[in-house]
C-alpha positions in Angstrom: 0.0 0.0 0.0 1.4 3.5 -1.0 1.7 5.7 2.1 1.5 9.5 1.9 4.3 11.8 3.0 2.6 12.3 6.4 2.6 8.5 7.1 6.4 8.4 6.5 7.2 11.2 9.0 5.4 10.4 12.2 7.9 12.4 14.3 7.1 15.5 12.3 3.4 15.2 13.2 4.3 14.7 16.9 6.7 17.7 16.8 4.0 20.0 15.2 1.5 19.1 18.0 4.1 19.4 20.8 5.5 22.7 19.5 1.9 24.1 19.1 1.3 23.3 22.8 4.5 25.0 23.8 3.6 28.0 21.8 0.2 28.2 23.3 1.6 28.0 26.8 4.0 30.9 26.0 1.3 33.3 25.1 -1.6 32.1 27.3 -1.6 31.1 30.9 -3.4 27.8 30.9 -4.3 26.0 34.2 -1.8 23.1 34.5 -4.3 20.9 36.3 -6.8 21.2 33.4 -4.0 20.5 30.9 -2.9 17.4 33.0 -6.6 16.2 33.0 -6.9 16.6 29.2 -3.5 14.9 28.7 -4.6 11.9 30.8 -8.0 11.6 29.0 -6.3 11.6 25.5 -3.6 9.3 26.7 -6.2 6.8 27.9 -8.0 7.2 24.6 -4.8 6.5 22.7 -4.4 3.3 24.6 -8.0 2.2 24.6 -9.2 3.2 21.1 -7.0 0.6 19.2 -8.6 -2.1 21.4 -12.1 -1.0 20.6 -11.9 0.2 17.0 -10.1 -2.6 15.1 -11.2 -1.6 11.6 -8.5 0.3 9.6 -11.0 3.1 8.8 -11.2 4.0 12.5 -7.5 4.4 13.1 -7.7 8.2 12.5 -9.3 8.3 16.0 -6.1 7.0 17.5 -3.9 9.4 15.5 -6.1 12.3 16.6 -5.9 11.3 20.2 -2.1 11.0 20.0 -1.8 14.5 18.5 -4.0 16.1 21.1 -2.1 14.2 23.8 1.2 15.6 22.5 -0.3 19.1 22.3 -1.1 19.1 26.0 2.3 17.5 26.7 3.8 20.6 25.1 1.7 22.8 27.4 2.7 20.8 30.5 6.4 20.7 29.6 6.6 24.5 29.1 4.6 25.1 32.3 6.7 22.8 34.5 10.0 24.2 33.1 8.9 27.8 34.1 10.9 28.7 37.2 8.1 30.9 38.5 5.7 27.9 38.4 7.5 26.3 41.4 6.9 27.5 45.0 10.6 27.2 45.7 11.5 30.2 43.6 13.3 32.9 45.6 10.8 35.6 44.7 8.1 33.8 46.7 10.1 34.0 50.0 8.4 36.6 52.3 10.6 39.1 54.0 13.8 38.0 52.2 16.9 39.6 53.6 20.0 38.0 51.9 20.5 35.6 49.0 23.3 33.0 48.7 24.1 32.9 45.0 26.4 30.9 42.7 27.9 32.4 39.6 26.8 30.1 36.7 28.9 31.4 33.8 32.1 33.3 33.0 31.6 37.0 33.4 31.0 38.8 30.1 32.6 42.1 29.5 30.2 44.9 28.4 30.8 48.6 27.7 30.3 49.8 31.3 30.0 46.7 33.3 30.5 42.9 33.6 27.4 40.7 33.1 26.9 37.3 34.6 24.1 34.8 35.4 23.8 33.5 38.9 21.6 30.8 40.6 20.0 31.7 43.9 20.8 28.7 46.2 19.5 29.8 49.6 17.7 32.7 51.2 17.5 34.1 54.7 14.5 36.1 55.9 14.2 38.7 58.6 13.8 35.9 61.2 17.2 34.5 60.1 15.6 31.3 58.7 17.7 29.6 56.0 15.4 28.5 53.1 16.6 26.5 50.1 15.5 28.2 46.8 15.6 28.0 43.0 15.7 30.6 40.3 18.2 32.7 38.4 19.3 36.3 38.6 21.2 38.4 36.1 24.0 40.5 37.7 25.7 43.6 36.4 28.8 44.9 38.2 30.0 48.4 37.4 33.5 48.5 36.0 34.3 51.7 37.9 33.8 49.9 41.2 35.5 46.7 40.2 38.5 45.5 42.2 38.3 41.7 41.6 36.0 39.8 39.2 34.0 36.8 40.5 34.9 33.5 38.9 32.6 30.8 37.5 31.3 28.8 40.5 32.0 31.4 43.2 29.4 31.5 46.0 28.5 35.0 47.1 26.2 36.8 49.5 23.8 39.4 48.1 21.3 41.8 49.7 17.8 40.8 48.7 16.7 44.4 48.4 19.1 44.9 45.5 17.4 42.4 43.3 14.6 43.6 41.2 12.2 42.1 38.7 13.1 42.8 35.1 10.9 45.7 34.0 8.8 45.5 30.8 9.7 47.8 27.9 8.7 51.4 28.5 8.4 52.5 24.9 6.1 51.2 22.1 7.7 48.5 20.0 10.8 48.6 22.0 12.8 45.3 22.3 11.1 43.3 25.0 14.1 42.4 27.2 11.9 41.1 29.9 10.4 38.5 27.7 13.8 37.7 26.2 15.3 37.0 29.6 12.1 35.0 30.7 12.7 32.7 27.7 16.2 32.1 29.2 14.7 31.3 32.6 15.7 34.7 34.1 13.1 37.0 35.7 15.2 39.2 38.0 18.3 41.3 37.7 20.5 43.6 39.8 23.0 46.4 39.2 25.7 46.4 41.8 28.9 48.0 43.0 31.7 45.6 44.0 31.3 46.5 47.7 27.7 45.0 47.7 29.0 41.5 47.0 30.2 39.4 49.9 32.6 36.6 49.0 32.3 33.3 50.9 35.5 31.7 49.7 33.4 28.8 48.4 33.5 27.6 44.8 30.9 25.1 43.5 32.0 25.0 39.9 30.8 22.1 37.8 34.1 20.4 36.8 32.9 19.8 33.2 31.8 23.4 32.6 34.9 24.7 34.4 37.1 22.7 32.0 35.0 24.1 29.1 35.5 27.7 30.3 39.3 27.0 30.8 39.6 25.8 27.2 37.6 28.9 26.0 40.0 31.1 27.9 42.9 29.3 26.3 41.4 29.9 22.9 41.0 33.6 23.7 44.5 33.9 24.9 45.9 32.2 21.8 43.9 34.4 19.5 44.8 37.6 21.4 48.5 36.5 21.3 48.8 35.9 17.5 46.0 38.0 15.9 46.2 41.0 18.2 43.7 43.5 16.7 40.3 43.6 18.6 37.9 43.5 15.6 39.7 40.6 13.9 40.0 38.7 17.2 36.2 39.2 17.7 35.4 37.7 14.3 37.9 34.8 14.8 36.2 34.0 18.2 32.7 34.1 16.6 33.8 31.8 13.8 35.7 29.4 16.0 33.3 29.0 19.0 30.4 31.4 18.6 31.6 34.1 21.1 30.6 37.4 19.4 30.5 39.9 22.3 33.9 41.4 21.2 32.8 42.2 17.6 32.1 46.0 17.2 28.7 47.1 16.3 29.7 48.4 12.9 31.1 45.1 11.8 28.1 43.1 13.2 25.7 45.5 11.4 27.6 45.0 8.1 27.4 41.2 8.2 23.7 41.5 9.1 22.9 43.9 6.2 24.6 41.7 3.7 22.9 38.5 4.7 26.1 36.9 6.0 25.6 37.2 9.7 25.0 33.4 9.9 28.7 32.7 9.4 29.5 34.4 12.7 27.1 32.1 14.5 28.4 28.6 15.1 25.9 26.4 13.2 25.6 23.3 11.1 28.3 24.5 8.7 30.8 24.6 11.6 29.7 21.2 12.9 29.9 19.8 9.4 33.5 21.0 9.1 34.5 19.4 12.4 32.7 16.2 11.3 34.7 16.2 8.0 38.0 16.9 9.7 37.6 14.1 12.2 36.3 11.7 9.6 39.4 12.4 7.4 41.8 12.1 10.3 40.3 8.7 11.2 40.1 7.3 7.7 42.1 4.2 8.7 39.3 3.0 10.9 36.8 2.5 8.0 38.0 -1.0 7.0 37.1 -2.9 10.2 33.5 -3.0 11.6 34.6 -2.7 15.2 37.0 0.2 14.4 34.2 1.8 12.3 31.9 1.7 15.3 34.6 3.2 17.5 35.2 5.9 14.9 31.5 6.9 14.9 31.5 7.0 18.7 34.6 9.2 18.7 33.0 11.5 16.2 29.9 11.9 18.4 32.0 12.6 21.5 34.1 15.2 19.6 31.0 16.9 18.2 29.4 17.2 21.7 32.7 18.4 23.1 32.9 21.1 20.4 29.2 22.0 21.1 30.1 22.4 24.8 33.0 24.7 23.9 30.6 26.8 21.9 28.3 27.3 24.8 25.6 24.9 23.6 23.9 27.6 21.5 20.5 26.5 19.9 22.0 26.5 16.3 24.9 24.2 17.2 22.7 22.0 19.4 20.4 21.5 16.4 23.3 20.4 14.2 24.9 18.3 16.9 21.7 16.5 17.8 20.9 15.9 14.2 24.4 14.5 13.4 24.1 12.3 16.5 20.8 10.9 15.2 22.3 10.3 11.8 25.3 8.5 13.2 23.2 6.5 15.6 21.0 5.3 12.7 24.2 4.2 10.9 25.4 2.3 13.9 22.0 0.6 14.1 22.0 0.0 10.3 18.7 1.8 10.0 17.7 4.1 7.0 16.5 7.4 8.4 14.2 10.0 6.8 15.9 13.4 7.0 12.6 15.1 8.0 12.2 12.5 10.8 15.8 13.1 11.9 15.3 16.9 11.9 12.0 16.6 13.8 13.5 14.2 16.3 16.4 16.5 17.0 14.0 19.5 17.4 11.6 17.5 19.7 14.5 16.3 21.9 15.7 19.9 22.4 12.2 21.2 23.1 11.7 18.5 25.7 14.9 19.5 27.4 14.1 23.3 27.2 10.8 24.2 25.7 11.7 27.9 25.7 14.1 27.2 22.8 11.1 27.5 20.5 11.1 31.3 21.1 14.8 31.6 20.3 15.4 33.4 17.0 18.6 31.4 16.3 16.7 28.1 16.9 13.9 29.1 14.5 16.3 30.4 11.8 18.5 27.4 12.1 15.8 24.8 11.6 14.1 26.8 8.8 17.4 27.2 7.0 18.0 23.5 7.1 14.5 22.7 6.0 15.0 25.0 3.1 18.3 23.4 2.1 16.9 19.9 2.5 13.6 20.5 0.7 14.2 23.3 -1.8 17.9 23.1 -2.7 17.9 19.7 -4.4 15.1 20.8 -6.8 17.0 24.0 -7.6 20.3 22.2 -8.0 18.8 19.8 -10.6 17.7 22.7 -12.8 21.3 23.1 -14.1 24.1 20.7 -14.8 27.5 22.4 -14.4 30.1 21.8 -17.0 33.0 21.6 -14.5 33.8 21.4 -10.8 34.3 25.1 -10.2 31.0 26.1 -11.8 29.3 23.2 -9.9 30.6 24.6 -6.5 29.4 28.1 -7.4 26.0 26.7 -8.4 25.8 24.6 -5.3 26.6 27.5 -2.9 24.1 29.7 -4.9 21.3 27.2 -4.6 22.0 26.6 -0.9 21.9 30.4 -0.3 18.7 30.9 -2.2 17.0 27.9 -0.5 18.0 29.0 3.0 16.9 32.6 2.2 13.5 31.6 1.0 13.0 29.5 4.1 14.2 32.1 6.6 13.1 35.4 5.0 9.6 35.7 6.7 11.2 35.1 10.2 14.1 37.4 9.4 11.9 40.2 8.2 9.6 39.7 11.3 12.4 40.0 13.8 15.0 42.2 12.0 12.8 44.3 9.7 15.3 44.0 6.8 16.0 42.1 3.7 19.6 41.7 2.2 19.2 42.2 -1.5 22.8 41.1 -2.2 22.7 37.9 -0.1 23.5 35.7 -3.0 26.6 37.6 -4.1 27.9 38.2 -0.6 27.5 34.5 0.4 29.4 33.5 -2.7 32.3 35.7 -1.6 32.1 35.3 2.2 31.4 31.6 2.8 34.6 30.4 1.2 36.7 33.0 3.0 35.2 32.4 6.4 35.5 28.6 5.9 39.3 29.1 5.2 39.5 31.4 8.3 37.9 28.7 10.4 40.3 26.0 9.2 43.2 28.5 9.9 42.0 29.2 13.4 41.7 25.5 14.2 45.2 25.0 12.9 46.5 28.0 14.9 45.2 26.4 18.1 46.9 23.1 17.2 50.3 24.7 16.6 50.0 27.6 19.1 53.0 26.2 21.1 55.2 26.5 18.0 55.6 30.2 18.4 57.3 31.2 15.1 54.9 29.2 13.0 51.8 30.3 14.9 53.0 33.9 14.6 53.1 33.8 10.8 49.7 31.9 10.6 48.2 34.5 13.0 49.3 37.3 10.7 47.8 35.5 7.7 44.5 34.9 9.5 44.4 38.5 10.7 44.8 39.9 7.2 42.3 37.4 5.8 39.7 38.5 8.3 40.6 42.2 7.7 40.1 41.6 3.9 36.8 39.8 4.6 35.5 42.6 6.8 36.3 45.2 4.2 34.7 43.2 1.5 31.5 42.9 3.6 31.5 46.6 4.3 32.1 47.3 0.6 29.1 45.2 -0.3 27.0 46.9 2.4 27.8 50.3 0.9 26.6 49.2 -2.5 23.4 51.1 -3.5 20.3 49.1 -2.7 22.4 46.3 -1.0 19.6 45.9 1.6 16.2 47.2 2.5 15.4 48.0 6.2 12.4 49.3 8.0 10.1 46.5 6.8 7.3 45.8 9.2 5.2 42.7 9.2 3.1 40.9 11.8 3.3 37.3 12.9 0.1 36.6 10.8 1.8 38.2 7.8 4.9 36.1 8.2 2.7 33.0 8.3 0.9 34.1 5.1 4.3 34.5 3.5 5.2 30.9 4.4 1.8 29.7 3.1 2.4 31.6 -0.2 5.9 30.1 -0.6 4.9 26.6 0.3 1.9 26.5 -2.0 3.8 27.9 -4.9 6.6 25.3 -4.5 4.1 22.5 -4.2 2.2 23.9 -7.2 5.4 23.8 -9.3 5.9 20.2 -8.2 2.4 18.8 -8.6 0.6 21.3 -10.8 -2.6 21.2 -8.6 -4.8 24.2 -9.2 -6.0 24.4 -5.6 -2.5 25.0 -4.5 -2.2 28.0 -6.8 -5.6 29.3 -5.5 -4.5 29.0 -1.9 -1.3 30.9 -2.7 -3.3 33.7 -4.4 -5.6 33.9 -1.3 -2.5 34.1 1.0 -1.1 36.9 -1.2 -4.5 38.7 -1.2 -4.8 38.5 2.6 -1.2 39.8 2.9 -1.9 42.7 0.7 -5.2 43.5 2.5 -3.3 43.6 5.9 -0.7 46.0 4.3 -3.6 48.1 3.0 -5.2 48.4 6.5 -1.8 49.4 8.0 -1.4 52.1 5.2 -4.9 53.6 6.0 -4.1 53.7 9.7 -0.7 55.3 9.1 -2.2 57.9 6.6 -4.6 59.2 9.2 -2.4 59.1 12.3 -1.8 62.3 14.3 -0.2 61.9 17.7 2.4 63.1 20.2 4.8 60.5 21.6 7.2 61.3 24.5 9.6 58.5 24.9 10.8 57.1 28.3 14.7 57.1 28.1 16.8 57.3 31.2 18.8 60.6 31.2 17.6 61.5 27.7 14.7 63.2 26.0 12.9 62.3 22.8 9.7 64.0 21.7 7.9 63.1 18.4 5.0 64.7 16.7 3.5 62.5 13.9 1.1 63.6 11.2 0.5 60.9 8.6 3.8 59.7 7.1 5.7 62.8 8.3 7.2 63.3 11.7 9.1 65.8 13.6 11.5 64.3 16.1 13.1 66.5 18.8 15.8 64.8 20.8 19.0 65.4 22.8 22.2 65.6 20.8 23.7 62.8 22.9 20.8 60.5 22.0 21.1 61.4 18.3 24.8 60.5 18.4 24.2 57.2 20.3 23.0 55.0 17.4 22.7 51.9 19.5 20.5 53.6 22.1 18.4 55.2 19.3 17.8 51.9 17.6 16.9 50.2 20.9 14.4 52.8 22.1 13.1 54.6 19.0 13.8 52.9 15.6 11.3 50.1 15.8 8.4 52.4 16.6 9.4 54.8 13.8 9.4 52.0 11.3 6.1 50.6 12.7 4.4 54.0 12.1 5.5 54.0 8.5 7.3 57.3 8.8 8.7 58.3 5.4 9.7 61.9 6.1 11.6 62.3 9.5 12.7 65.8 10.4 15.2 65.4 13.3 15.9 68.4 15.5 18.3 68.9 18.4 16.8 69.8 21.8 18.7 72.9 23.0 18.5 74.7 26.4 15.7 77.1 25.4 12.0 76.7 26.0 10.2 75.5 22.9 6.5 75.6 21.9 5.1 73.0 19.4 1.7 73.7 17.8 0.0 70.7 16.1 -3.6 70.0 15.3 -4.8 72.8 17.6 -2.7 71.5 20.6 0.1 73.6 22.2 3.0 71.6 23.6 5.5 73.4 25.8 9.0 71.9 26.4 10.9 73.2 29.4 14.3 74.8 29.2 16.6 77.0 31.2 15.7 80.4 32.7 12.0 81.4 32.3 9.4 80.6 29.6 8.0 83.3 27.3 4.6 81.8 26.6 2.8 80.1 29.5 -0.9 80.3 28.6 -3.2 77.8 27.0 -0.7 74.9 27.2 -2.2 71.5 26.6 0.9 69.5 27.5 3.9 70.6 29.5 7.0 68.4 29.1 9.5 69.0 32.0 13.1 67.9 31.3 14.9 69.6 34.2 14.1 70.8 37.7 11.7 73.8 37.7 11.3 76.1 40.7 7.8 76.4 42.3 7.3 80.0 41.0 7.9 78.8 37.4 5.4 75.9 37.9 2.8 78.3 39.1 3.1 80.5 36.0 2.4 77.7 33.6 -1.2 76.7 33.2 -1.1 73.2 31.7 -3.8 70.5 31.3 -1.3 67.6 31.3 2.3 67.4 32.7 5.0 65.0 31.6 8.2 64.5 33.5 11.0 63.1 31.3 13.6 60.5 32.2 16.3 63.2 32.3 14.9 64.6 35.6 16.5 63.3 38.8 14.3 61.1 41.0 14.0 63.4 44.0 13.3 66.5 41.8 10.6 64.6 39.9 9.0 63.5 43.2 8.8 67.1 44.4 7.1 68.3 41.2 4.7 65.3 41.2 3.6 66.2 44.7 2.9 69.8 43.6 0.8 68.8 40.6 -1.1 66.2 42.6 -2.1 68.9 45.0 -3.3 71.0 42.0 -5.3 68.0 40.6 -3.4 68.3 37.4 -2.6 64.9 35.7 1.1 64.2 35.9 3.0 61.4 34.1 6.5 60.3 35.2 8.2 58.9 32.2 10.9 57.0 34.1 8.3 54.9 36.0 5.2 54.9 33.9 6.8 54.6 30.5 6.3 56.5 27.2 3.3 58.9 26.8 1.1 58.9 23.7 -1.5 61.5 23.0 -3.9 61.5 20.0 -3.9 64.8 18.2 
């Protein structure tokens, strides 16, 4: 009997049901007892139905019960893995006084501080009771106050009052750092000076992870010794073991804009290279069955060791687990379906950590592989190359296009850009970065041979320098990329429907597939049209909440006037983090940016008068609809201004803001503190 594709990939069906359950739990709080009850009912149905309905026609009942069972299994897995679900979480301890914490990673150097994740082991309350707890906290230690840096595994004492819940984003469409950390099982953070940490002289480092961090440190020292320049060292570290914190923002942006950022994230390409290197080195073990078994086991161990060295990022975990399944099937002498293998690796990772489903790298990694597995072979067969060189160029081109088709909806959704020159840049950059990766591996092997490592380090440095300049040259090419593209989750799903239906239509020529693709395109265009109508009629004032800075925006249709501090205008990273996403979302086509000087300013828009405070005394104080205070104002000045709404910006010091809030509350005038209440939006 001829089975359909879905009958050949049972693990894919299980994965889809399980992942849907995980996704449901991420966005909606579902009662775990109710989920457990439904899971039990459908588990019972899965067991009982085959005994009751023996006819083949009734087997779909069993399949349906299994899918619903795995759906609720996904909900339960995500719920039980949530730290806040458990009563032992440190945030539930009443009257907590001190936390006993353990540093769970190597401190990461940031621009003004060191960042590290810590686990809260125990807690003492005001009655000096010692309570065992769970949960993680993100710690930032100021560089200015730093005398000695904590090491991985160090156990420290921390004042419980210094730990705060991660705040939600304060500006519209700002990056949701709270949700991002929650998906990494972190819900609290603290900003400390060195003096607030009490060392206990205890170290509880896991010996395996300690060894991994020691090896990573050795890698860094070798690269710093022989490559020397910071930017090139950062790229080498990213290529070798996925550590990209030392790459400057300009270089990272160039790789992103040219569609080659994936080469700086350790992924399947890197795992494949390690796989090939070890396979070639152990070629002599292929002739004997026992030696071949030993070779495959050695390869698996080496791949997992490399994954550990790279910090077990989602992209490398996907590749390592997939290679492990493939090698295991070879050991068991079983033919494996690539889609089942991919699904099995994905399902395994989600069972271990369901939050990986929300990881952008995880999503892009699996979609890229699906595109390469499903689309690339069809494209590759369109053309037969006359020689090896053309064949390699054609192969890289088809791989790049297939991966881009599969990842574009997700890439546009998260990063709001599309690299028009991705095909050309990948043809240039992939061979170069592959050569650099081989060179870095060789450098680590010969690092003790100083004279040889020195010459190799110089070669690697100049190759990376050439690669970076090439990437920036491509980035500066006119129309190399398009940014500011805004789509919703629904629109990204419609893009996938459109792509899939068109591909299947080309394969099977079914008219219904073409009709569905046209409907998906129509729905996508309608959603864009609705957004255009809303943007065309928008008139509003937005005052952004930015610590120690001011940003005021007046929007009328597609045009906008943005008034902001010079410091904020020059800080591109801060501008992108707090403002850029919202500007793109509003569809602003004409942005007039103005510096906010020390003078008082009046903005008139749609019959509303907005007064922005400055130094000395204001000239116009009557008929003010909105007063924006950006510095401390004396009581006599406040009395002069008759405003209907008062906004206190994030540049005002806390104690000054409190005094002015107290005054306006006495006058029964609405007052909005930007630092605590977030951005303010007023329809005009």
